Structure formats: C-alpha cells, structure tokens
C-alpha positions in Angstrom: 27.3 15.3 52.4 27.5 13.2 55.6 30.3 13.5 58.1 31.7 10.1 57.0 31.9 11.3 53.4 33.5 14.6 54.4 36.2 12.8 56.5 36.9 10.1 53.9 37.1 12.6 51.0 39.5 14.8 52.9 41.8 11.9 53.8 41.6 10.0 50.5 43.9 12.3 48.4 46.7 11.2 50.6 46.3 7.6 49.7 46.7 8.2 45.9 50.5 8.3 45.9 51.6 5.4 43.8 54.2 4.2 46.4 51.8 4.5 49.3 50.5 1.3 50.9 47.4 2.8 52.4 44.1 1.2 53.1 41.5 3.2 54.9 38.2 2.1 56.4 35.9 4.6 58.0 32.8 3.4 59.8 30.0 5.3 61.5 26.9 3.9 63.3 24.3 6.6 63.7 21.6 6.8 66.3 18.9 6.2 63.7 19.8 2.6 63.0 22.1 3.1 60.1 25.7 2.2 59.4 28.0 4.0 56.9 31.2 2.5 55.6 33.9 3.9 53.4 37.0 2.2 52.0 39.8 3.8 50.1 42.8 1.8 48.8 46.0 3.1 47.2 47.3 1.6 43.9 49.8 -0.4 45.9 47.0 -2.0 48.0 45.0 -2.8 44.8 48.1 -4.6 43.5 47.8 -6.9 46.5 44.5 -8.1 45.1 42.1 -5.9 47.1 39.5 -3.7 45.6 37.6 -1.2 47.7 34.3 -1.8 46.0 34.3 -5.6 46.4 35.8 -5.3 49.9 33.3 -2.8 51.3 30.3 -4.6 49.7 31.1 -7.8 51.6 31.7 -6.0 54.8 28.4 -4.0 54.4 26.4 -7.3 54.0 27.3 -8.2 57.5 25.6 -5.0 58.6 22.5 -5.7 56.5 23.3 -3.6 53.5 25.5 -3.2 50.5 27.4 -0.9 48.3 30.7 -0.3 46.7 31.8 0.0 43.1 35.3 1.3 42.3 38.5 -0.5 43.1 40.1 2.5 44.8 37.2 4.2 46.6 33.8 2.9 47.7 30.9 3.7 50.1 28.3 1.4 51.6 25.6 1.3 54.2 23.6 -1.0 56.3 20.7 -1.2 58.7 22.1 -3.3 61.5 24.5 -1.1 63.6 24.6 -3.9 66.2 26.7 -5.9 63.6 29.3 -3.2 63.1 31.9 -4.7 65.4 31.6 -8.1 63.6 31.9 -6.3 60.2 35.0 -4.4 61.4 36.6 -7.6 62.6 36.0 -9.2 59.2 37.5 -6.2 57.5 40.6 -6.4 59.7 40.9 -10.1 59.1 40.6 -9.7 55.3 43.2 -6.9 55.2 45.7 -8.9 57.3 45.2 -12.0 55.1 45.8 -10.0 52.0 49.0 -8.4 53.4 50.2 -11.8 54.6 49.6 -13.4 51.1 51.5 -10.6 49.4 54.5 -10.8 51.8 54.6 -14.6 51.5 55.1 -14.4 47.7 
C-alpha cells in the first residue's frame, strides 16, 4: 500500500459521520513521474452533488491519468506531475463552486 493510500484510509473513517461536511483531497507527486490522488467525501458533501469518483477522475485527467469509482471514496493517478498544481486549483474551484451552489439554495 502506498503512503497516499495509508494516509487517506487512516483519515477517511472520520469523514463517514452523517452530519460531517468533510471533503478530503490528498495528492502526491513522486520522483518517478507519477501523481497519486485520493478523494473522500462525507454523505453531507455527496448531498451537495459531488461524488468522489467523478470528481477525482476529472482532476486526474489534468495530470494525464484517470481513476475514481465510488461516490464516497476514490483513487486516481496520472503521469504528468508538472500539472499537479493546475489540477489542485481545479479541485479547489469545483469544491468552492459546489459549496456556493448549496448555500445559495
């Protein structure tokens, strides 16, 4: 298991509380030209219209990769670590937009 997986799995149980509004994105760019991404969303965040699998898949494409499956927890990878900052900015933007949409309604 990679360091990213170990960290995300140790933190993820804390985001399962139904009243918790937790979204977690962990990223790692290794020296061997790879990017690892993990997203975990609480049920409250999923109710806002975000799904971890769809979210992380789109972010990973920026880094030349793909991944993601489940609405609450997903992993992805890529081969362009030089694009990681762009991907993280896109992730931040999407999260802020989703929160703003939810609070506006």
